[in-house]
C-alpha positions in Angstrom: 0.0 -0.3 0.1 1.4 3.4 -0.7 1.8 5.7 2.0 -0.6 8.7 3.3 1.8 11.0 2.0 2.4 9.9 -1.5 -1.9 9.7 -1.6 -1.8 13.1 -0.6 0.9 14.2 -3.3 -1.2 12.5 -5.9 -4.1 14.1 -4.6 -2.8 17.7 -4.4 -1.2 17.2 -7.8 -4.7 16.0 -9.6 -6.3 19.4 -8.0 -3.5 21.7 -9.3 -4.0 20.1 -12.5 -7.6 20.5 -12.4 -6.8 24.1 -11.8 -4.4 24.4 -14.5 -1.5 25.4 -12.8 0.6 22.2 -13.4 4.1 22.2 -14.4 5.9 19.8 -16.8 8.2 18.4 -13.7 4.8 18.1 -11.2 3.1 16.5 -14.2 6.1 13.8 -14.4 5.9 13.2 -11.0 2.0 12.5 -10.8 2.5 10.0 -13.4 5.1 8.0 -11.6 3.2 8.1 -8.4 0.1 7.2 -10.3 2.1 4.1 -11.8 3.2 3.1 -8.7 -0.2 3.3 -7.1 -1.4 1.0 -9.7 1.3 -1.3 -9.6 0.8 -1.7 -6.0 -3.1 -1.9 -6.4 -2.9 -4.9 -9.2 -0.4 -6.9 -7.0 -2.7 -6.8 -3.7 -5.7 -7.5 -6.0 -3.9 -10.4 -7.9 -2.8 -11.7 -4.2 -6.1 -11.6 -3.0 -7.7 -13.5 -5.7 -5.2 -15.9 -5.6 -5.4 -16.9 -2.0 -9.8 -16.8 -2.4 -11.3 -20.1 -1.7 -14.9 -20.4 -2.9 -17.5 -22.7 -1.0 -21.1 -23.2 -2.2 -23.7 -23.3 0.4 -23.6 -27.2 0.8 -19.9 -26.9 1.4 -18.5 -28.2 -1.9 -15.1 -26.3 -2.9 -16.3 -24.6 -6.2 -13.0 -22.3 -6.7 -12.2 -22.0 -10.3 -10.0 -24.0 -11.7 -7.6 -21.4 -13.1 -7.3 -20.0 -9.6 -6.5 -23.5 -8.3 -4.0 -24.0 -10.8 -2.4 -20.7 -9.8 -2.3 -21.8 -6.5 -0.4 -25.1 -7.1 2.1 -23.2 -9.2 2.7 -21.0 -6.3 3.0 -23.3 -3.5 5.2 -26.1 -5.9 7.1 -23.9 -7.9 8.6 -26.3 -10.7 
């Protein structure tokens, strides 16, 4: 997860961009911070999905095979 300071900086730069006072250096900084944020989000989301186990009301494991295969590869690499 991104630090609170970085999130606050992204928000400040976005506000400044809406006002039309963003410099080129600040635009590059904002782009880099947004990329870092998205990379962190995607990694966290991927990890969350890969650790999910889906169980139907009868107690049967109905986790999709794709996720089961990813778990097997993660737990037992070649």
